[in-house]
VEXKOLVO-577618 format. One record per residue (C-alpha): residue number from 1; x negated, y, z. Coordinates in pm, 1 decimal. Each point is the difference from the previous one (the first is absolute). Layout:
N
num u v w
NUM X Y Z .
...
//
This chain:
707
num u v w
1 4089.1 -5932.2 5746.2 .
2 117.8 243.8 -267.1 .
3 274.0 -223.3 -124.1 .
4 130.4 -68.9 354.7 .
5 -10.5 370.7 72.0 .
6 198.5 82.3 -320.3 .
7 265.3 -263.9 96.3 .
8 4.0 137.9 347.1 .
9 69.3 360.8 -99.6 .
10 251.6 -96.8 -271.3 .
11 192.8 -211.6 239.7 .
12 8.3 270.3 263.1 .
13 111.6 257.1 -270.1 .
14 -281.6 233.6 114.2 .
15 -66.1 288.7 -236.9 .
16 -359.1 141.9 4.9 .
17 49.3 309.5 -238.0 .
18 -28.9 368.5 73.0 .
19 375.6 25.1 -31.8 .
20 94.5 -202.9 322.3 .
21 131.3 196.1 290.2 .
22 -52.0 -66.8 362.9 .
23 264.4 -268.7 23.7 .
24 -155.1 -213.0 -281.1 .
25 287.2 84.7 -245.3 .
26 -106.6 51.8 -364.5 .
27 38.0 323.8 -158.0 .
28 26.3 70.6 -368.8 .
29 -377.3 7.7 -110.2 .
30 -168.3 99.1 -339.6 .
31 -170.5 -322.1 -7.4 .
32 216.7 -321.3 69.4 .
33 -314.8 -231.5 -4.9 .
34 -83.0 -104.4 362.0 .
35 -365.7 -35.0 101.7 .
36 22.4 -152.6 355.7 .
37 -370.8 -109.9 3.6 .
38 -330.6 -23.3 -210.5 .
39 -207.5 -301.0 61.7 .
40 -356.8 -86.6 -126.7 .
41 -146.6 -312.8 147.9 .
42 9.4 13.8 359.8 .
43 66.0 375.7 13.0 .
44 350.4 146.3 0.5 .
45 171.7 326.7 24.4 .
46 361.2 15.4 134.4 .
47 218.5 297.8 -71.3 .
48 268.1 86.9 265.0 .
49 205.4 293.2 96.8 .
50 -125.9 -22.4 340.7 .
51 334.5 -47.9 187.4 .
52 -23.2 -239.1 311.6 .
53 214.0 -265.3 -169.9 .
54 -250.8 -4.0 -291.9 .
55 -290.7 -14.9 222.9 .
56 157.7 -270.7 198.0 .
57 62.1 -202.8 -313.7 .
58 -371.6 31.4 -104.1 .
59 -108.3 -107.6 345.6 .
60 221.8 -307.6 12.7 .
61 -124.7 -95.7 -350.0 .
62 -370.8 19.2 103.7 .
63 79.7 -203.5 316.8 .
64 173.0 -260.8 -225.7 .
65 -280.9 7.1 -253.8 .
66 -269.2 -63.7 298.7 .
67 230.8 -284.1 135.3 .
68 47.6 -182.9 -323.4 .
69 -355.5 53.9 -158.0 .
70 -217.1 -23.0 302.5 .
71 -174.2 316.7 -86.8 .
72 -21.6 323.4 211.0 .
73 48.9 353.7 -108.2 .
74 -300.5 206.5 123.9 .
75 155.1 320.5 141.8 .
76 -336.6 174.5 -0.5 .
77 -30.1 -43.6 -376.3 .
78 344.8 128.1 -79.9 .
79 151.9 338.9 9.9 .
80 301.3 223.5 -97.7 .
81 10.9 313.9 -193.4 .
82 254.9 271.7 75.4 .
83 69.7 341.8 -142.0 .
84 -228.9 275.5 92.2 .
85 308.2 175.1 139.4 .
86 93.4 -291.1 221.6 .
87 19.0 83.9 378.2 .
88 -229.8 -161.0 259.0 .
89 302.0 -163.5 155.6 .
90 94.5 -156.9 -334.0 .
91 -351.8 -142.7 -32.8 .
92 2.2 -154.2 353.6 .
93 343.5 -159.9 -63.1 .
94 -141.1 -177.8 -316.2 .
95 -323.4 -85.7 163.9 .
96 186.7 -152.6 307.4 .
97 222.5 -202.2 -225.4 .
98 -261.3 -143.1 -237.9 .
99 -307.7 19.0 234.5 .
100 -207.3 158.0 -292.0 .
101 -204.4 316.2 11.5 .
102 79.1 303.8 -219.9 .
103 -199.1 66.1 -314.0 .
104 -25.2 347.8 -135.1 .
105 -37.7 87.5 -362.3 .
106 -221.1 5.1 -206.2 .
107 -115.3 -351.2 54.9 .
108 -100.8 -307.4 -207.3 .
109 179.7 -314.0 -84.7 .
110 -181.7 -272.8 -201.0 .
111 -256.5 249.4 -93.4 .
112 276.8 235.1 -145.0 .
113 53.2 364.8 132.9 .
114 329.4 47.4 164.8 .
115 72.5 378.1 35.4 .
116 288.5 242.5 7.3 .
117 6.9 315.2 -198.4 .
118 -249.8 141.5 -256.1 .
119 -300.6 -191.2 -104.1 .
120 -268.7 177.9 171.5 .
121 -384.3 -46.2 -78.7 .
122 -96.2 -86.6 349.6 .
123 205.3 -322.4 -38.8 .
124 -283.7 -122.9 -236.2 .
125 -289.8 85.7 232.0 .
126 -22.2 -373.4 110.3 .
127 -30.8 -118.9 -352.0 .
128 -256.6 256.2 -99.9 .
129 -208.3 -78.6 316.7 .
130 2.7 -376.6 -82.1 .
131 -112.3 73.3 -350.8 .
132 -274.1 230.4 132.6 .
133 -107.7 -259.0 257.5 .
134 -25.2 -264.9 -264.9 .
135 -205.6 222.9 -211.2 .
136 -257.1 87.3 270.4 .
137 -50.3 -378.6 56.2 .
138 -82.7 -54.6 -373.9 .
139 -198.3 319.4 -41.9 .
140 -235.1 -110.8 268.2 .
141 -90.6 -309.2 -219.6 .
142 -241.3 5.5 -303.2 .
143 252.5 -8.2 -291.1 .
144 -66.4 49.7 -356.1 .
145 229.4 219.7 -207.9 .
146 152.0 -306.4 -136.0 .
147 76.3 -100.7 361.2 .
148 168.2 327.6 71.8 .
149 232.0 -38.9 -318.3 .
150 80.8 -366.3 104.1 .
151 99.1 105.1 356.1 .
152 195.7 300.2 -116.7 .
153 211.9 -210.0 -245.0 .
154 51.1 -307.9 217.8 .
155 13.8 124.1 365.4 .
156 23.3 374.2 41.7 .
157 256.3 93.4 -273.2 .
158 216.2 -274.4 100.1 .
159 33.2 105.7 377.7 .
160 283.3 249.7 -67.1 .
161 201.6 -202.0 -239.7 .
162 219.2 -167.2 263.9 .
163 131.1 334.0 115.9 .
164 22.3 152.0 -347.9 .
165 259.8 -266.9 -79.5 .
166 253.6 158.6 227.7 .
167 -114.3 336.4 125.8 .
168 -121.0 274.6 -244.0 .
169 -294.0 194.1 170.9 .
170 -30.8 355.7 -27.2 .
171 -242.4 131.5 -277.2 .
172 -251.0 135.4 272.3 .
173 -17.1 -356.2 131.1 .
174 -81.3 -139.7 -327.9 .
175 -248.3 273.8 -76.1 .
176 -189.4 -84.8 338.4 .
177 4.0 -361.4 -76.2 .
178 -121.6 30.4 -350.7 .
179 -278.9 250.0 128.7 .
180 -112.1 -270.6 232.9 .
181 -10.8 -239.5 -297.1 .
182 -208.3 219.3 -216.7 .
183 -247.2 76.9 284.3 .
184 -48.6 -359.9 50.7 .
185 -76.3 -67.7 -372.7 .
186 -268.5 280.3 -34.3 .
187 -148.0 -17.7 357.0 .
188 -240.1 -251.1 114.5 .
189 -93.9 -86.5 367.6 .
190 183.3 303.1 125.1 .
191 -218.3 232.8 -205.5 .
192 188.8 288.6 -181.0 .
193 -67.8 -18.2 -383.3 .
194 135.4 173.5 -304.0 .
195 357.5 -92.8 -79.9 .
196 -33.2 -11.0 -383.6 .
197 364.2 -57.4 -71.0 .
198 327.7 58.5 170.7 .
199 213.2 -294.8 102.0 .
200 275.4 86.1 -264.3 .
201 -241.0 -27.5 -287.3 .
202 -122.3 -336.9 124.8 .
203 353.8 -154.7 6.9 .
204 15.9 -103.9 -361.1 .
205 -68.5 -351.2 -141.8 .
206 -347.3 -63.9 -105.7 .
207 117.3 14.1 -359.1 .
208 88.0 362.6 47.7 .
209 -322.7 94.9 174.8 .
210 95.9 -51.7 345.0 .
211 -90.8 -249.5 278.3 .
212 323.1 -196.8 -6.7 .
213 116.7 164.1 342.1 .
214 361.6 120.8 45.4 .
215 140.6 316.1 145.6 .
216 208.2 -35.3 312.3 .
217 264.2 216.6 -166.9 .
218 19.9 -235.4 -297.9 .
219 39.9 -285.0 215.3 .
220 276.4 175.7 206.5 .
221 178.0 69.9 -327.1 .
222 -33.2 -349.5 -118.1 .
223 116.6 -128.8 329.1 .
224 307.6 234.5 -29.0 .
225 85.8 -174.6 -330.6 .
226 -29.8 -348.1 163.9 .
227 238.8 109.5 273.8 .
228 250.9 122.2 -265.2 .
229 -50.5 -327.2 -189.4 .
230 79.6 -186.5 320.0 .
231 292.5 221.4 66.9 .
232 165.9 -83.9 -330.0 .
233 -93.3 -353.3 -63.4 .
234 -35.7 -179.8 339.2 .
235 309.6 -95.9 195.1 .
236 -108.7 26.9 367.1 .
237 91.8 190.7 311.2 .
238 -193.7 297.7 -58.7 .
239 124.2 64.7 -371.3 .
240 355.4 -66.6 111.8 .
241 -29.1 237.5 280.3 .
242 -166.0 269.8 -212.7 .
243 267.0 -52.3 -259.6 .
244 295.3 38.4 222.0 .
245 -141.3 286.2 194.7 .
246 -81.5 221.8 -301.9 .
247 241.6 -153.8 -256.0 .
248 -232.1 -41.6 -304.0 .
249 179.0 27.3 -330.7 .
250 -197.2 -0.1 -322.8 .
251 265.7 222.6 -176.7 .
252 -49.6 277.6 254.3 .
253 -348.5 -39.0 124.1 .
254 -201.2 296.2 -88.7 .
255 -319.6 -67.1 198.7 .
256 57.2 253.2 282.5 .
257 61.6 -37.8 368.0 .
258 158.3 230.6 263.9 .
259 -178.9 168.4 284.2 .
260 147.4 -225.1 262.3 .
261 -86.6 -328.1 -173.3 .
262 -268.7 -231.7 141.1 .
263 -359.8 28.3 -104.7 .
264 11.7 -337.0 -176.7 .
265 299.6 75.5 -201.8 .
266 -155.5 335.3 -120.8 .
267 -304.7 -202.3 -88.0 .
268 220.8 -241.1 -181.2 .
269 206.0 268.2 -180.4 .
270 -323.0 164.3 -119.6 .
271 -122.9 -309.4 -162.7 .
272 348.6 -130.5 -94.2 .
273 31.4 179.9 -343.1 .
274 -336.7 -90.6 -119.3 .
275 32.1 -363.8 105.7 .
276 335.9 -38.9 -160.2 .
277 -150.5 72.6 -338.1 .
278 -237.4 -295.4 41.8 .
279 268.0 -261.0 102.0 .
280 177.7 -187.5 -250.9 .
281 303.5 -228.3 55.9 .
282 67.2 -341.4 -150.2 .
283 376.4 -0.2 -12.6 .
284 172.2 -304.4 196.5 .
285 311.0 60.4 158.5 .
286 8.1 363.5 -117.0 .
287 22.8 182.5 326.7 .
288 -270.6 264.9 -98.2 .
289 98.9 334.5 -129.0 .
290 108.9 11.1 -358.0 .
291 -116.4 358.9 -75.9 .
292 -300.2 61.7 242.6 .
293 -182.0 -325.1 62.8 .
294 -240.0 -97.6 -275.2 .
295 124.1 -340.1 -151.3 .
296 -22.0 74.5 -364.0 .
297 -315.9 122.6 -178.7 .
298 -242.8 217.0 216.5 .
299 237.1 269.7 116.3 .
300 337.7 30.8 168.0 .
301 302.3 34.9 -237.7 .
302 70.2 341.6 163.1 .
303 -314.9 127.2 -170.2 .
304 143.9 -68.0 -337.7 .
305 353.1 120.1 61.5 .
306 216.1 149.3 265.7 .
307 200.4 -252.6 204.1 .
308 333.6 -76.3 -150.0 .
309 257.7 -21.2 284.9 .
310 -123.4 -66.8 360.6 .
311 -373.0 -16.3 24.6 .
312 -16.3 -241.4 299.6 .
313 156.1 -282.8 -173.9 .
314 -207.8 -343.7 -8.9 .
315 -79.5 -177.9 -324.3 .
316 250.9 -267.8 71.6 .
317 284.8 239.9 -9.0 .
318 -37.7 6.1 -391.4 .
319 -15.0 -379.1 -15.9 .
320 304.5 -204.5 -115.1 .
321 -76.6 -268.4 251.2 .
322 -162.3 34.4 343.2 .
323 -80.4 -378.8 32.3 .
324 -381.3 34.1 -5.5 .
325 -168.0 -139.6 299.1 .
326 -357.4 116.9 -52.0 .
327 -141.6 274.1 209.4 .
328 -138.3 329.0 -151.2 .
329 -377.4 -41.2 24.7 .
330 -231.1 314.4 43.0 .
331 -316.1 12.5 -206.9 .
332 -296.3 226.6 43.0 .
333 -73.6 128.6 -341.8 .
334 -373.0 45.3 46.3 .
335 -93.6 -373.5 68.8 .
336 -3.5 -308.7 -227.1 .
337 179.4 -214.0 244.0 .
338 260.7 263.8 106.6 .
339 -90.7 12.5 353.6 .
340 -111.6 306.5 200.0 .
341 -375.0 40.0 73.0 .
342 -175.7 272.6 189.4 .
343 -260.0 21.1 -267.9 .
344 248.3 95.0 -271.7 .
345 163.9 243.6 221.4 .
346 -331.7 170.1 101.4 .
347 -95.6 13.1 -370.4 .
348 307.6 184.6 -72.9 .
349 -27.1 273.0 261.7 .
350 -363.4 64.1 -11.4 .
351 -172.2 265.0 -211.0 .
352 -135.0 -158.3 -318.2 .
353 -345.2 121.9 -140.1 .
354 -166.1 -76.9 -335.2 .
355 -119.0 -355.8 -59.2 .
356 -379.0 -3.0 -27.9 .
357 -130.4 -345.0 -121.8 .
358 -357.8 81.2 109.7 .
359 117.6 -8.3 380.8 .
360 175.0 -327.9 -49.6 .
361 -321.6 -174.3 -107.0 .
362 -195.8 110.0 295.8 .
363 208.5 -198.0 259.5 .
364 -39.1 -382.6 -34.5 .
365 -54.7 -292.9 238.8 .
366 -345.1 -57.0 -166.3 .
367 -97.5 359.9 100.5 .
368 -71.5 69.9 366.3 .
369 246.5 230.3 138.5 .
370 -269.6 267.4 119.3 .
371 -137.6 10.9 -350.4 .
372 340.2 53.2 -158.2 .
373 63.1 283.1 249.8 .
374 -334.4 147.5 -78.8 .
375 61.6 -15.1 -379.2 .
376 342.4 170.0 65.3 .
377 -167.5 287.9 190.2 .
378 -259.8 36.5 -281.7 .
379 277.6 29.9 -266.3 .
380 176.4 247.7 217.1 .
381 -331.5 200.6 61.0 .
382 29.4 -74.1 381.6 .
383 -365.2 -101.7 53.7 .
384 -214.3 229.3 206.6 .
385 -289.0 74.6 -254.0 .
386 -185.1 312.7 58.7 .
387 184.6 230.7 -249.7 .
388 336.4 -128.9 142.7 .
389 -104.9 86.6 339.8 .
390 -124.9 338.7 -101.5 .
391 341.2 56.2 -153.6 .
392 160.1 -41.5 337.6 .
393 -196.9 306.8 115.5 .
394 -287.6 -176.5 169.5 .
395 -339.7 159.4 -96.9 .
396 -268.0 -281.7 -60.0 .
397 -272.2 -75.5 -238.8 .
398 69.0 -254.3 -255.9 .
399 -240.0 -269.8 -109.9 .
400 42.0 -320.4 -191.4 .
401 -212.9 -262.3 149.2 .
402 -41.5 -184.4 -324.8 .
403 -164.7 298.6 -196.4 .
404 -2.0 311.5 242.8 .
405 264.1 187.1 -222.8 .
406 335.8 135.4 135.1 .
407 215.4 -270.8 104.1 .
408 341.3 5.2 -154.2 .
409 259.9 -271.2 -47.2 .
410 -74.2 -71.3 -375.2 .
411 -378.1 56.6 49.3 .
412 -46.4 -252.4 293.8 .
413 209.0 -278.7 -140.8 .
414 -45.6 49.9 -382.1 .
415 -283.9 208.0 -119.4 .
416 -270.5 -15.7 266.5 .
417 -303.5 -169.0 -182.5 .
418 -29.1 -257.9 273.5 .
419 377.2 -121.3 -40.8 .
420 -10.7 31.3 -386.4 .
421 -245.0 -290.6 -1.1 .
422 243.3 -209.7 199.1 .
423 303.9 95.6 -227.3 .
424 -210.0 -77.5 -326.5 .
425 -99.7 -339.2 138.3 .
426 342.5 -132.2 58.9 .
427 152.6 179.7 -309.3 .
428 -245.8 -179.2 -235.5 .
429 76.1 -317.7 171.7 .
430 378.7 27.4 -73.7 .
431 -33.7 198.7 -315.9 .
432 177.2 302.0 146.7 .
433 -38.1 331.0 -188.7 .
434 -26.4 273.1 270.5 .
435 98.9 358.2 -67.5 .
436 -265.5 253.4 -20.3 .
437 172.5 240.2 236.3 .
438 336.7 29.9 175.6 .
439 135.6 -101.4 358.3 .
440 5.1 -321.8 195.9 .
441 346.6 -62.2 -125.9 .
442 -131.9 5.8 -365.2 .
443 -287.4 -246.6 100.1 .
444 221.6 -247.2 173.1 .
445 248.0 16.1 -306.7 .
446 -293.1 -83.2 -230.1 .
447 -49.9 -317.3 214.1 .
448 375.1 -79.9 59.9 .
449 71.7 4.9 -376.9 .
450 -308.8 -156.7 -134.6 .
451 112.0 -353.4 -45.3 .
452 300.1 -203.1 -140.2 .
453 86.6 -168.9 324.3 .
454 -63.2 268.3 265.8 .
455 272.0 9.6 260.7 .
456 28.2 55.2 384.9 .
457 -284.4 -206.2 167.3 .
458 -215.3 -36.8 -329.7 .
459 -377.0 7.1 54.0 .
460 1.3 314.2 -230.7 .
461 202.7 166.5 267.8 .
462 -160.4 -137.2 300.2 .
463 -364.1 74.7 -103.9 .
464 29.0 384.3 -70.2 .
465 169.3 38.4 349.7 .
466 -267.1 -193.7 169.1 .
467 -275.5 223.8 -174.2 .
468 181.0 313.9 118.1 .
469 25.2 -126.1 351.1 .
470 -352.3 -108.5 38.4 .
471 -121.0 330.0 -155.5 .
472 183.8 161.6 300.7 .
473 -165.2 -234.9 248.6 .
474 -339.1 62.8 -147.3 .
475 56.5 365.0 9.4 .
476 88.7 -4.0 373.8 .
477 -285.7 -229.0 92.0 .
478 -237.3 260.2 -153.9 .
479 170.3 293.1 161.7 .
480 78.2 -118.9 349.0 .
481 -253.0 -287.1 59.2 .
482 -312.9 143.0 -180.0 .
483 -6.6 -280.9 -259.5 .
484 -118.0 45.9 -349.3 .
485 255.7 -7.8 -281.3 .
486 -78.9 -326.9 -175.9 .
487 215.3 -78.6 -314.5 .
488 -106.8 -364.6 -29.3 .
489 157.5 -37.8 345.0 .
490 341.3 88.5 -145.9 .
491 -55.7 -275.4 -260.5 .
492 -68.8 -257.8 256.1 .
493 295.5 110.0 219.6 .
494 241.6 -16.9 -280.5 .
495 -116.5 -345.6 -105.3 .
496 24.2 -109.6 367.6 .
497 346.1 123.3 51.7 .
498 134.8 -170.6 -310.1 .
499 -174.9 -328.5 110.6 .
500 174.7 34.9 344.1 .
501 345.7 46.4 -161.8 .
502 -71.5 -310.8 -205.5 .
503 -86.4 -187.2 303.2 .
504 293.9 107.4 191.9 .
505 230.9 -108.9 -288.8 .
506 105.2 343.2 -106.9 .
507 -151.4 -1.2 -349.8 .
508 159.6 -274.3 -208.4 .
509 -77.2 -85.5 -368.4 .
510 281.8 211.4 -110.2 .
511 -181.1 308.1 151.6 .
512 -268.6 -68.4 -253.1 .
513 210.9 -46.9 -305.3 .
514 -197.2 104.1 -308.8 .
515 -317.2 40.7 199.6 .
516 -48.5 -351.6 124.7 .
517 -357.4 6.3 -119.7 .
518 -91.5 278.5 250.5 .
519 115.4 -196.1 302.1 .
520 -316.6 -202.4 30.6 .
521 -205.6 310.5 27.0 .
522 166.0 85.9 320.6 .
523 -30.5 -351.6 117.8 .
524 376.7 -95.2 -60.6 .
525 2.1 -348.5 -134.9 .
526 324.9 -150.7 -87.2 .
527 2.7 -378.3 -56.9 .
528 322.2 -51.2 -196.9 .
529 82.5 131.6 -330.1 .
530 330.6 115.1 -122.8 .
531 215.2 -314.0 -13.9 .
532 333.4 -17.1 -196.5 .
533 249.2 -274.2 44.7 .
534 209.6 -123.1 -286.0 .
535 348.4 -138.0 90.9 .
536 239.7 -158.5 -260.0 .
537 346.8 153.0 -18.4 .
538 278.9 -188.3 -186.4 .
539 365.8 95.8 -60.9 .
540 187.9 -284.2 169.8 .
541 338.7 -102.6 -134.3 .
542 291.9 -1.3 250.0 .
543 179.0 -313.9 99.6 .
544 286.5 -134.2 -183.5 .
545 311.5 216.2 -25.5 .
546 -196.9 287.3 147.5 .
547 -110.3 320.6 -174.8 .
548 -319.0 199.8 46.0 .
549 -4.4 378.6 9.8 .
550 -317.3 188.0 -69.3 .
551 -7.1 368.3 42.6 .
552 -257.2 282.5 13.6 .
553 -1.1 367.0 4.3 .
554 -237.8 250.6 -173.3 .
555 -94.3 355.4 133.8 .
556 -250.2 240.4 -147.6 .
557 -97.8 249.7 244.6 .
558 -140.3 263.6 -245.5 .
559 300.5 3.6 -229.4 .
560 257.8 -86.0 267.4 .
561 142.0 -258.2 -256.2 .
562 159.1 -307.5 154.8 .
563 149.3 -315.5 -149.9 .
564 116.3 -337.2 119.9 .
565 72.1 -332.1 -169.5 .
566 62.5 -364.2 76.2 .
567 91.8 -330.4 -151.0 .
568 219.4 -294.9 102.8 .
569 -94.6 -343.2 -113.3 .
570 164.5 -326.1 65.3 .
571 -152.4 -330.5 126.4 .
572 -118.8 -96.8 -357.8 .
573 -182.3 341.2 -23.9 .
574 252.7 143.8 -253.9 .
575 95.3 362.8 14.9 .
576 348.6 69.6 139.7 .
577 -51.8 379.0 -37.2 .
578 -262.1 260.5 46.6 .
579 40.9 384.1 66.1 .
580 -211.2 319.1 7.5 .
581 99.5 352.6 76.5 .
582 -144.8 343.9 97.5 .
583 8.5 78.3 366.1 .
584 24.2 317.2 208.8 .
585 -257.6 -129.3 252.6 .
586 -209.6 212.1 242.7 .
587 -276.1 -269.2 59.5 .
588 -107.3 -351.0 -120.1 .
589 185.0 -138.9 298.1 .
590 315.6 164.3 -102.9 .
591 -43.1 -131.8 -363.7 .
592 -53.3 -353.8 136.4 .
593 326.1 21.1 221.7 .
594 220.9 139.9 -273.8 .
595 -134.5 -253.5 -234.1 .
596 108.5 -280.8 233.9 .
597 346.9 162.8 59.5 .
598 75.4 12.9 -375.9 .
599 -107.2 -353.3 -48.9 .
600 211.9 -131.8 275.9 .
601 302.6 216.8 -107.0 .
602 -26.3 -144.5 -355.3 .
603 -39.2 -345.8 129.4 .
604 316.0 39.9 219.3 .
605 204.3 131.3 -291.2 .
606 -98.6 -312.6 -210.3 .
607 126.2 -233.9 274.5 .
608 -337.7 -136.0 112.6 .
609 24.3 -185.7 325.3 .
610 -350.5 -133.0 77.1 .
611 -285.7 185.6 -68.0 .
612 -378.4 -3.0 82.0 .
613 -145.7 368.1 8.3 .
614 -358.0 58.7 -73.2 .
615 -196.6 327.9 -6.7 .
616 -350.5 125.3 48.7 .
617 98.7 283.3 246.9 .
618 -67.8 -158.0 338.5 .
619 96.8 317.4 181.0 .
620 357.4 -30.4 -150.9 .
621 14.5 -367.0 103.1 .
622 -89.4 85.8 343.0 .
623 273.3 288.9 12.3 .
624 273.8 -239.7 -118.0 .
625 -91.8 -299.0 204.5 .
626 -2.3 209.9 324.5 .
627 313.3 176.7 -113.8 .
628 -170.1 341.3 64.6 .
629 199.2 321.2 -65.8 .
630 -296.7 179.7 -169.0 .
631 -51.1 351.8 -53.7 .
632 246.7 265.6 -124.5 .
633 -95.2 -52.6 -361.2 .
634 53.5 -368.9 -11.4 .
635 264.8 -74.9 265.2 .
636 302.1 -6.2 -217.9 .
637 -194.7 -200.3 -262.6 .
638 -99.4 -253.9 267.5 .
639 365.8 -19.2 137.1 .
640 106.0 -59.0 -359.4 .
641 -242.7 -296.0 -11.5 .
642 133.1 -145.1 331.5 .
643 355.3 37.0 -132.1 .
644 -84.4 -191.9 -315.8 .
645 -194.0 -273.9 170.0 .
646 322.3 -89.3 192.6 .
647 135.7 -141.8 -333.1 .
648 -303.1 -238.6 -50.2 .
649 -162.6 -313.6 147.0 .
650 -352.9 141.9 -32.2 .
651 -356.3 -1.3 95.3 .
652 -263.1 266.2 -43.4 .
653 -366.2 -63.8 -77.5 .
654 -313.8 178.5 -89.6 .
655 -198.1 -57.2 -332.9 .
656 -330.0 166.9 -99.3 .
657 21.6 257.9 -276.0 .
658 -170.8 -228.8 -251.3 .
659 293.0 -242.9 44.3 .
660 271.0 265.5 -49.9 .
661 -123.1 136.8 -334.3 .
662 333.7 -24.4 -167.5 .
663 172.2 212.0 265.9 .
664 -295.4 240.0 -1.2 .
665 24.6 28.0 -385.2 .
666 374.2 75.0 24.0 .
667 -46.4 269.3 267.3 .
668 -258.8 162.8 -235.6 .
669 264.9 0.8 -275.6 .
670 248.0 148.7 253.7 .
671 -218.1 300.5 61.2 .
672 24.5 79.1 -364.6 .
673 372.9 -73.4 -51.4 .
674 269.9 239.8 -5.2 .
675 262.5 -216.1 168.8 .
676 83.4 -347.4 125.2 .
677 -69.0 -290.9 -224.8 .
678 139.9 -338.3 57.6 .
679 -52.7 -289.7 -233.8 .
680 -84.2 -358.8 -46.7 .
681 -148.9 1.4 -364.0 .
682 -372.2 43.5 -36.5 .
683 8.0 71.0 -368.3 .
684 -67.6 365.9 55.2 .
685 -256.9 -62.1 268.5 .
686 -275.1 -224.4 -156.6 .
687 -253.0 105.2 273.2 .
688 234.5 -177.1 274.0 .
689 29.8 -318.1 -193.6 .
690 -361.5 -111.9 60.0 .
691 14.5 91.5 377.8 .
692 339.2 -180.6 47.0 .
693 -134.0 -306.2 -178.9 .
694 -329.1 -12.3 201.8 .
695 219.7 -19.9 308.9 .
696 222.6 -255.5 -145.6 .
697 -292.2 -231.3 -76.3 .
698 -134.2 56.8 355.3 .
699 -331.0 138.2 -122.7 .
700 -230.9 153.5 256.3 .
701 -91.7 371.6 78.3 .
702 -299.4 92.3 204.2 .
703 11.2 243.7 297.8 .
704 -352.9 134.4 100.8 .
705 -58.7 138.9 343.7 .
706 -302.3 134.6 175.6 .
707 -133.2 -184.3 297.2 .
//
């Protein structure tokens, strides 16, 4: 229907833009891009100047559509929108011509707000009421704190996202919504409870002490970056319309907007300057701006020098020939693949806190979410023990139900004689040296760093968290259910919980690494032992009249030293040439790509026609075989590889590192070299001679992998 409508209006030379007069003649408009209609699935908006001739054309077209398609246009579901200043007689003329009723703004179209004028808070009342209604339904159910977090992350915080992509809500609206979120997190069954933390402080990644939530303002800013990315990089109706209407020019763009500009352009302009610093351009046809777009290094050339001559000239202006047919390709500098992602944009605009490793260890799939949340509260001092409640100004008598002493956080969970017995029992089992005094954080650190193989999900992390959780449950049973505080029950519950995780398949052998002997005490019996498989790897000679190129890259993260190397051998296994050189690489992947590029370039210069390329970097092989553009750091190197491959008959395969030892050794030499070395004589490299002879004799290497 949309295509037919477009042809109909083009054929009739109908102009639907604000610059049309009553006769349908076109005036000179600021934006020459015509938008006659917007269509999505079976919904369509038609823009018209409202003259009788235009209305007649629309009516005739709809009648023809009904005739040819066999479908009927439901008049009761359709309507028309006029200016608020339009007279009643004008509305009756339009209604009589179309047979539709009048719709007044604000209204909704496909769930999106349509309004005229400033963005008022009342326009968002419907969204807020829907969020509140959804919360009331969930609050009536029995949900654990982990269930509250899951619903917040997966359902409630995603409800406003559809609108946030297009419309920026007022700050008061975002504050009201986030207040509802915070209330839902800390309340239970509609009961008001202490809000231990404000929403802003919860909106950090778990590694930084937050709950992994996201502030609405950060999401709005990230979506603004996404809109600018689409405006600059996507060729569609919307971007063309905005570009023509506001005349974007990277040379003159300052990041500001006038008072009379539309809200969406004001939003774009605000995000534009920050987003431009994150966009890189891989030069193709050279239409990008020479001075102000970032296509060399990590900054625009105008940052290093004032523009010489006119600042709006494209890159191709300075070329001797403009015969290039490639397109200028945009790359997002924050991702490895060069494409835009919402996570990278959000991670850029959000407020960053200090990374705390202890928080990253308490969140894991092997630990129930409610226990992780409780430990998070414990580390933040958000647990309502007696002294904490007294600190809130509430007068009460403090009593520890394990020893009748004053109940404080450290006393209840660490130093009460009843719980000390539990800690000593498990500490002796795992040979953990507990501190004499200190906070809960110090005790957990003593467990977390007590072994050589302790990582997230390890038993030495899970067990102390379970002990703290069941101490709290035992305390609540004693205080609210008149049960005795029984330390041995904490032992049994910890053992039972670990056995439940084992039965559910959440505790694997790797979770017991270094402590496998303790698994049987908790009832966790693993049948299979660690099994390693050995695979024979051989360097295979190429076919006759074909050469084989082995390359490898070396990158040392600590010293940032990188090197590359490779060797070309004929079908007899004889050395044609080998090379090694230092590299200015930013990562191991970058070093592998540069090594392949240099190996192909040297082979091309020596007139090699048929080549078998072999390397141990499977990621590079996937990039080259799929002809990926890659990230900003490697895009030009990958393009150089593609250009070199045009000169060869080639095929590219993977080999395990054990079979690529010659290239690996050359890459290590390259990281220590001062410049490029190309040679064929092995007299000065006796260590290479044995490796090359091993390959030539087809002797095996062994690759070991864990099953």
